[in-house]
N, C-alpha and C positions, 0 to 999 in steps of 0.2 A: 504494500500500500504506500503510494507516494504522497507527496504534499501537493495539494491543488490550490492554486491561487484563486480566491473568490473576490476579494476586494483589496484595494490599496487605501490605507488611511494615512493622510499626511499630518505632520505635526501642526500645532497651532502657531500663530505668529509670535515672534519674540516680544517679551514685555520687559520693561524696566521702570522702576518706580520714578515717577516724575517726568517720564518721557512718553510721547505718543507712539503707538504701534503703527508702523507704516505699511499700508496695503495699497497697491497701485492697480488701476484698471488699464486695460489695453487702450492706449490713447487714440488709436485709429478707429475704434468702435467696430472693427471687423469681427471681433470675437467677444465672447462674454467672459474671458479669462481675467483673473486677478493674479498678482504676484506678491510674495512676501518672504521675509527671512524667517527661518525656524531652526534655531541652533546652528549647526554647521551645514545646514541645507538651505537651498533656495527653492521655493515652491511656486509652481504655476498651476492653477486649478480653474476649471470651468465652473461658473455659478450654476448653470442649468444641469450639468452632468458631472456630478462629483466623482464619478469613476474616471473622468478625463483629467488626470492629474499627472504632472511631471515633477519629479523631485531630483534636483541636481545636488550631488553629495561630494564633489571633489574639493571643497574648501577644507583647509586644515585648521582654520580658526573660525570662530562664530561669524556667521554672515550678518552684516549690519544693514544691507540694503539689497533689494532685488527689483530691477526696473525693466520695462519693455524698452528695447532699443530698435533702431531702424531695421528694416528688411525682415521683420518677424523674429529677430534675435532677442535674447535675454542677457542683461548685464547684471552681475551680482558682485558686490564688494564685501570684504570681510574686515575684521578687527586688526588684521596684520597689514592692511594697506594694499591688498591684492584685489584686482578686478578681473573677473573671468567672464568671457563672452561665450555664450553657447546657444545652440539651436534646440528649441524645446521639442521639435518634431523628431529629430534623430538622436537627441540626448548627447550629441558630440560637442566637445569643447572646441571653440574656434580660436580663442586667444586667451593668453594668461599674461596679465599686465601688472607687474609689481610697481605700483605707482608711488606710494608713500610708506612710511614706517608707522603710520597711525591709522585710526579707524576711518574707513570710507563711509561717509554719511549719506551721500546722495550722488 
């Protein structure tokens, strides 16, 4: 008897006392997806179909922001100052940009 995947549950958005949780909608309006940071993961999920979820887990530090980028890509930044650009359809990372030595806020 093997393991059968039935549903994928994604983590909830990061929270910090005294700070807002940042949840972003697709700015093009072409999809009903939202994006947010959850621990060391960047999450993109459909509002209408919660089974349509993508969780990007290649960050080594806590993800501090996750935004929609041009051409349907996702950009996520972490507490170590690294920005990763990835394709939510293929789950392939396109770029890894070590930008600062501090938290990427937006």
